[in-house]
C-alpha positions in Angstrom: 89.6 24.8 -36.0 87.2 22.9 -38.3 87.2 19.2 -38.7 87.8 17.6 -42.4 87.3 13.8 -41.8 88.6 11.7 -44.8 88.0 8.5 -43.3 85.1 5.9 -43.7 84.6 5.3 -40.1 85.0 8.5 -38.1 82.2 8.8 -35.0 80.4 11.5 -36.6 80.9 12.1 -40.4 82.6 9.1 -41.7 82.2 8.4 -45.3 80.8 11.6 -45.9 84.0 13.4 -47.0 85.9 10.2 -48.4 86.3 11.4 -51.8 89.0 14.4 -51.8 86.7 16.7 -54.0 84.1 16.1 -51.2 86.7 16.9 -48.6 88.2 19.8 -50.6 84.5 21.4 -50.8 84.1 20.8 -47.0 87.1 22.8 -45.9 86.4 25.6 -48.2 82.6 25.5 -46.8 84.3 25.7 -43.3 86.7 28.3 -44.2 83.8 30.3 -45.6 81.8 30.0 -41.9 85.1 31.3 -40.2 87.2 28.4 -39.1 91.1 29.8 -39.2 92.2 26.1 -39.0 91.4 23.2 -41.3 92.6 20.2 -39.4 92.7 17.2 -42.2 92.4 13.6 -40.6 93.1 10.4 -42.5 92.8 7.8 -39.7 89.6 7.6 -37.3 90.6 8.0 -33.7 87.0 7.0 -32.3 87.0 4.7 -29.7 87.3 0.7 -30.8 88.6 2.3 -34.1 91.2 0.0 -36.3 94.5 1.3 -37.3 95.6 2.3 -40.7 99.0 2.0 -42.7 100.8 5.3 -43.7 100.3 4.5 -47.4 96.5 4.7 -47.0 96.5 7.6 -44.4 98.1 9.6 -47.1 96.6 8.5 -50.1 93.5 10.0 -48.3 95.1 13.1 -47.1 97.4 14.4 -49.5 95.1 14.9 -52.3 93.1 17.1 -50.0 95.6 19.4 -48.6 97.0 20.2 -52.0 93.7 20.7 -53.1 93.0 23.0 -50.4 96.4 24.7 -50.8 95.7 25.0 -54.5 92.6 26.7 -54.1 94.3 29.5 -52.2 92.8 29.1 -48.7 93.9 31.5 -46.2 93.3 28.9 -43.2 96.4 27.4 -41.6 96.2 23.6 -42.9 96.6 21.0 -40.2 97.3 17.3 -40.5 95.6 15.1 -37.8 98.1 12.4 -37.5 100.5 10.5 -35.2 102.7 9.3 -37.9 106.3 10.9 -38.3 105.8 9.7 -42.3 102.4 11.1 -42.7 103.2 14.3 -41.0 106.2 14.8 -43.4 104.5 14.4 -46.5 101.8 16.7 -45.4 104.1 19.0 -44.4 105.7 19.0 -47.7 102.0 19.3 -49.4 101.4 22.4 -47.5 100.3 21.6 -44.4 101.9 24.1 -41.2 100.4 22.3 -38.1 100.5 18.8 -37.0 97.6 17.5 -34.6 99.3 14.4 -32.8 96.4 12.4 -30.7 99.5 10.5 -29.2 101.6 13.2 -28.0 104.8 11.9 -29.8 104.0 8.3 -29.6 106.1 8.5 -32.4 109.4 10.3 -31.2 110.3 11.2 -34.8 107.2 13.6 -35.3 108.9 15.9 -33.4 112.0 16.0 -35.2 109.8 16.6 -38.4 108.1 19.4 -36.8 111.2 21.2 -35.8 112.7 20.8 -39.3 109.7 21.7 -41.1 109.2 24.6 -38.5 105.6 23.7 -37.9 103.1 24.0 -35.1 102.7 20.9 -33.2 99.6 20.2 -31.1 100.1 17.6 -28.4 97.0 15.8 -26.9 96.5 13.6 -24.0 95.0 10.5 -24.3 95.0 7.2 -21.5 95.7 3.8 -23.8 95.0 4.0 -27.3 92.0 4.4 -29.7 91.3 0.7 -29.4 91.6 0.4 -25.7 90.8 4.1 -24.4 87.2 3.7 -23.0 87.5 0.2 -21.6 88.2 1.4 -18.0 89.5 5.0 -17.8 91.0 5.6 -14.3 92.6 8.8 -12.6 93.4 10.0 -9.2 93.1 13.4 -10.1 92.3 13.7 -13.8 93.3 17.5 -14.2 96.5 17.4 -12.6 97.6 14.0 -14.3 96.8 15.5 -17.9 98.4 18.6 -16.9 101.7 16.6 -15.9 101.9 14.4 -18.6 101.3 17.5 -20.9 103.7 19.1 -19.5 106.5 16.2 -19.9 105.4 16.1 -23.5 105.9 19.7 -24.3 109.7 19.2 -22.6 110.1 16.3 -25.0 109.1 18.4 -28.1 111.1 21.0 -27.1 114.0 19.0 -26.6 114.0 17.7 -30.1 114.0 21.0 -31.4 110.5 22.2 -31.7 110.5 25.8 -30.0 108.0 26.1 -27.4 105.9 29.0 -29.1 105.4 26.7 -31.6 103.5 23.9 -29.2 99.6 24.0 -28.1 98.4 21.5 -25.8 94.9 19.5 -25.7 93.4 17.6 -23.1 91.8 15.1 -25.0 88.3 15.2 -24.4 86.8 11.7 -24.8 90.1 10.1 -25.4 90.1 7.7 -22.2 88.0 9.8 -20.0 84.5 9.1 -18.6 81.9 11.7 -18.9 82.9 13.2 -15.4 86.2 13.5 -16.6 85.5 15.3 -19.5 83.2 17.9 -17.3 86.1 18.1 -14.6 88.5 18.8 -17.3 86.7 21.9 -19.1 85.8 22.8 -15.9 89.2 23.5 -14.8 90.7 24.2 -17.8 92.8 27.1 -16.1 95.0 24.6 -14.5 96.3 23.5 -17.9 96.8 27.1 -18.8 99.5 26.7 -16.2 101.9 24.8 -18.5 102.2 28.3 -20.7 100.5 27.0 -23.8 97.6 27.6 -25.8 95.1 25.1 -25.1 92.8 23.3 -27.6 89.5 21.7 -27.1 87.8 19.2 -29.2 84.4 18.7 -27.3 82.3 19.0 -30.6 79.5 16.2 -30.8 81.2 13.4 -28.7 79.4 11.0 -26.5 79.5 13.0 -23.4 77.3 15.1 -24.6 74.8 12.5 -25.7 75.4 11.1 -22.3 74.1 14.3 -20.7 71.3 15.2 -23.4 70.0 11.8 -24.7 70.9 13.2 -28.2 72.3 11.2 -31.0 75.5 12.1 -32.9 73.9 14.2 -35.6 71.8 16.0 -33.2 74.2 17.6 -30.3 74.8 21.3 -32.0 72.9 22.9 -28.6 75.4 20.6 -26.5 78.7 21.2 -28.3 78.2 25.0 -28.5 77.4 25.0 -24.4 81.0 23.1 -24.1 82.6 25.4 -26.4 81.3 28.7 -24.7 82.5 27.2 -21.2 85.7 25.9 -22.8 86.4 29.5 -24.0 85.3 31.3 -20.4 87.5 28.5 -18.8 90.7 29.5 -21.0 90.7 27.6 -24.3 92.4 29.2 -27.0 91.2 26.9 -30.2 87.9 25.1 -30.3 88.1 22.1 -32.7 84.7 22.0 -34.1 82.4 20.4 -36.6 79.7 23.2 -36.8 82.2 26.3 -37.4 79.5 28.9 -38.4 77.1 28.0 -35.7 79.9 27.6 -32.9 81.7 31.2 -34.4 78.7 32.9 -33.6 78.2 31.6 -30.4 82.0 32.6 -29.7 81.5 36.1 -30.8 78.6 36.7 -28.6 80.6 34.9 -25.5 83.6 37.1 -26.3 81.3 40.4 -26.2 79.9 39.7 -23.0 83.0 38.6 -21.5 84.7 41.5 -22.4 87.3 40.3 -24.6 86.4 41.2 -28.0 85.1 44.6 -29.3 82.5 44.7 -31.8 80.1 47.0 -34.0 77.0 46.2 -35.2 76.6 45.7 -38.9 74.4 48.2 -40.9 72.4 45.3 -42.2 71.4 43.9 -39.1 67.4 43.2 -39.0 65.9 45.1 -35.8 
């Protein structure tokens, strides 16, 4: 899942793809690099980020979704939003997945997904983007996240979303300390007990900087390590900024783990 932030204030690339033409080009580049899903977001959810209106969010994302669809991308297009109104309009524009960081904080969002037959990603977050990193506290972060996500899956299916259309995300960095993030990745297998595919978004996040001392733009090595270990622990989808490098790491990791057959291309230098 390649990240396309159409925002002025995202933690990693805020403002870089605010113009629709730039965001569309970036999405197509991620697709060419090997993305299967393009996640289009018009509202930053970094710690302390300010909320934006549905109208502003739509103004940012609709031209990008329409442009990617018109360009004939073979990637699944996802809308990263917690608003039912934005999700509905994005799905009408050609998106087929909704990535909701609030896990149905807006209950109508489930109905929108059910009626559109769209996939739905439910993410765990303690608090809100404005408050989530003030003092995140858990008795057992993995069991609490698992129980919350299982309950949210139940709410989505009760609203008519088929269970096979639902994915879950532990919300790395969303109301978690460094230690919480590390434990969630290490124990991803326990989240798989819910029976739904697991999405992990660790790319360039603060816990990587805390461990390595690297600034946001220089966290590729740490991001790849987190992605590969998440894969080994049971992640099904990796939400990343650096698709090409991560894809290469995943191909090698899957070959080592025996999950993928491979054949050496004739053009590989020896």
